Backbone as CSV, one residue per row, in Angstrom:
resi,resn,N_x,N_y,N_z,CA_x,CA_y,CA_z,C_x,C_y,C_z
1,MET,-54.560,26.452,-106.032,-53.220,25.846,-105.337,-53.655,25.385,-103.837
2,GLY,-54.942,25.671,-103.290,-55.216,25.278,-101.978,-55.524,23.792,-102.002
3,ILE,-56.143,23.357,-103.074,-56.641,21.995,-103.298,-55.352,21.122,-103.194
4,LEU,-54.206,21.564,-104.122,-53.063,20.723,-104.170,-52.380,20.605,-102.890
5,TRP,-52.362,21.574,-101.904,-51.780,21.365,-100.719,-52.403,20.575,-99.798
6,THR,-53.808,20.552,-99.975,-54.717,19.681,-99.159,-54.447,18.330,-99.549
7,VAL,-54.440,17.994,-100.922,-53.973,16.724,-101.256,-52.579,16.159,-100.800
8,LEU,-51.618,17.139,-100.917,-50.379,16.900,-100.572,-50.128,16.565,-98.883
9,ILE,-50.750,17.549,-98.146,-50.678,17.317,-96.816,-51.530,16.087,-96.380
10,GLY,-52.456,15.920,-96.962,-53.387,14.718,-96.587,-52.603,13.426,-96.987
11,PHE,-52.074,13.384,-98.038,-51.215,12.325,-98.312,-50.183,11.994,-97.131
12,VAL,-49.382,13.087,-96.805,-48.385,12.966,-95.807,-48.988,12.427,-94.454
13,ILE,-50.142,12.971,-94.099,-50.792,12.669,-92.818,-51.148,11.074,-92.811
14,GLY,-51.934,10.787,-93.967,-52.257,9.349,-94.086,-51.272,8.302,-94.106
15,ALA,-49.990,8.807,-94.863,-48.688,7.873,-94.965,-48.072,7.808,-93.498
16,LEU,-48.094,8.821,-92.671,-47.648,8.797,-91.420,-48.655,7.796,-90.484
17,ALA,-49.830,7.938,-90.620,-50.855,7.127,-89.911,-50.507,5.643,-90.253
18,GLN,-50.367,5.500,-91.372,-50.288,4.035,-91.849,-48.792,3.467,-91.467
19,TRP,-47.900,4.341,-91.431,-46.439,3.925,-90.959,-46.456,3.676,-89.344
20,PHE,-47.349,4.455,-88.675,-47.200,4.312,-87.207,-48.143,3.052,-86.837
21,MET,-48.976,2.593,-87.865,-49.798,1.503,-87.630,-49.841,0.584,-88.785
22,PRO,-48.719,-0.301,-88.932,-48.444,-1.034,-90.075,-49.473,-2.256,-89.964
23,GLY,-49.879,-2.742,-91.192,-50.698,-3.980,-91.251,-51.108,-4.180,-92.582
24,LYS,-51.921,-5.083,-92.748,-52.675,-5.455,-94.205,-53.565,-4.581,-94.598
25,GLY,-53.375,-3.172,-94.462,-54.285,-2.255,-94.978,-54.441,-2.229,-96.502
26,ARG,-55.573,-2.266,-97.009,-55.720,-2.052,-98.521,-55.851,-0.616,-98.883
27,GLY,-55.336,-0.054,-99.866,-55.560,1.329,-100.330,-54.211,1.771,-100.742
28,GLY,-54.519,2.582,-101.760,-53.336,3.179,-102.484,-53.158,4.667,-102.108
29,PHE,-52.822,5.403,-103.218,-52.675,6.876,-102.959,-54.000,7.566,-102.622
30,ILE,-55.105,7.258,-103.193,-56.378,7.879,-103.093,-56.765,7.537,-101.580
31,VAL,-56.819,6.350,-101.120,-57.386,6.125,-99.889,-56.453,6.662,-98.581
32,THR,-55.053,6.641,-99.005,-54.210,7.208,-97.999,-54.415,8.771,-97.961
33,THR,-54.610,9.534,-99.027,-54.932,10.754,-99.032,-56.225,11.137,-98.394
34,LEU,-57.174,10.349,-98.698,-58.574,10.617,-98.071,-58.487,10.345,-96.446
35,LEU,-57.790,9.377,-96.078,-57.583,8.913,-94.773,-56.837,10.160,-94.036
36,GLY,-55.911,10.889,-94.604,-55.161,11.882,-94.157,-55.936,13.310,-93.926
37,VAL,-56.890,13.381,-94.986,-57.563,14.746,-95.099,-58.624,14.512,-94.073
38,ALA,-59.317,13.366,-94.101,-60.421,13.130,-92.978,-59.796,13.035,-91.583
39,GLY,-58.706,12.563,-91.475,-57.994,12.516,-90.153,-57.703,13.915,-89.537
40,SER,-57.174,14.584,-90.359,-56.941,16.112,-89.968,-58.262,16.721,-89.601
41,TRP,-59.275,16.652,-90.382,-60.645,17.160,-89.807,-61.042,16.432,-88.733
42,PHE,-60.997,15.246,-88.561,-61.498,14.668,-87.278,-60.675,14.899,-86.015
43,GLY,-59.246,15.084,-86.329,-58.434,15.543,-85.155,-58.891,16.910,-84.665
44,SER,-59.064,17.922,-85.642,-59.548,19.244,-85.166,-60.748,19.212,-84.732
45,PHE,-61.842,18.269,-85.065,-63.115,18.248,-84.503,-63.121,17.758,-83.096
46,ILE,-62.168,16.885,-82.790,-61.992,16.074,-81.414,-61.002,17.113,-80.545
47,LEU,-60.042,17.475,-81.016,-58.873,18.084,-80.126,-59.015,19.704,-80.092
48,GLY,-59.850,20.291,-81.111,-59.786,21.742,-81.039,-59.679,22.193,-82.596
49,ARG,-59.459,23.432,-82.581,-59.405,24.126,-83.881,-58.204,23.879,-84.629
50,ARG,-57.042,24.273,-83.971,-55.810,24.102,-84.688,-54.991,22.971,-83.992
51,VAL,-54.979,21.846,-84.674,-54.381,20.607,-83.916,-52.865,20.453,-84.391
52,GLY,-52.608,20.773,-85.485,-51.118,20.633,-86.077,-50.974,19.194,-86.703
53,LEU,-49.663,18.778,-86.758,-49.427,17.637,-87.468,-49.678,16.497,-86.364
54,VAL,-49.303,16.493,-85.105,-49.550,15.381,-84.153,-51.143,15.235,-84.094
55,GLY,-51.937,16.068,-83.993,-53.250,15.917,-83.926,-53.940,15.396,-85.143
56,SER,-53.500,15.770,-86.256,-54.030,15.251,-87.543,-53.630,13.754,-87.701
57,VAL,-52.460,13.467,-87.324,-51.945,11.995,-87.385,-52.917,11.083,-86.298
58,ILE,-52.984,11.717,-85.169,-53.866,10.977,-84.329,-55.323,10.742,-84.700
59,GLY,-55.880,11.699,-85.272,-57.031,11.618,-85.917,-57.137,10.656,-87.202
60,ALA,-56.252,10.604,-87.748,-56.070,9.686,-89.012,-55.840,8.129,-88.559
61,ILE,-55.192,8.144,-87.359,-54.899,6.706,-86.845,-56.314,6.214,-86.348
62,ILE,-56.898,7.050,-85.664,-58.448,6.722,-85.164,-59.265,6.334,-86.161
63,LEU,-59.195,7.026,-87.306,-60.039,6.592,-88.412,-59.441,5.416,-89.277
64,LEU,-58.277,5.101,-89.067,-57.517,3.860,-89.770,-58.076,2.880,-88.895
65,VAL,-58.111,2.753,-87.488,-58.430,1.538,-86.775,-60.038,1.459,-87.045
66,LEU,-60.698,2.345,-87.177,-62.077,2.314,-87.454,-62.242,1.657,-88.832
67,PHE,-61.598,2.178,-89.908,-61.764,1.607,-91.132,-61.382,0.158,-91.359
68,ARG,-60.289,-0.143,-90.528,-59.820,-1.566,-90.696,-60.816,-2.465,-89.776
69,PHE,-61.447,-2.151,-88.838,-62.318,-2.830,-87.987,-63.566,-3.050,-89.035
70,LEU,-64.171,-2.072,-89.479,-65.279,-2.301,-90.441,-64.965,-3.109,-91.725
71,ASN,-63.832,-2.914,-92.093,-63.201,-3.680,-93.366,-63.152,-5.205,-93.032
72,ASN,-62.414,-5.546,-91.772,-62.576,-6.927,-91.324,-63.694,-7.486,-90.946
73,ARG,-64.534,-6.780,-90.552,-65.883,-7.225,-89.940,-66.762,-7.749,-91.213
74,ASP,-66.690,-6.968,-92.313,-67.104,-7.427,-93.617,-66.946,-8.550,-94.063
75,LYS,-65.652,-9.038,-93.778,-65.161,-10.242,-94.424,-65.482,-11.533,-93.843
76,GLN,-66.084,-11.339,-92.429,-66.324,-12.411,-91.571,-67.691,-13.034,-92.007
């Protein structure tokens, strides 16, 4: 049950991050979920042990900016 919650919360965090930062981002459910899970981990790494929803979304936005930068750089 823990993995299911991780996937569900990761998707919500990733979807919120993409909603706050709209653009031509490629990625479906899997990329959004991985972005949310990694963003939550990254937010807790940067901001402290228990960051909550806001810190998780901030971490996901930072990773989304980095992902889009690297993705656009490869196309040039």
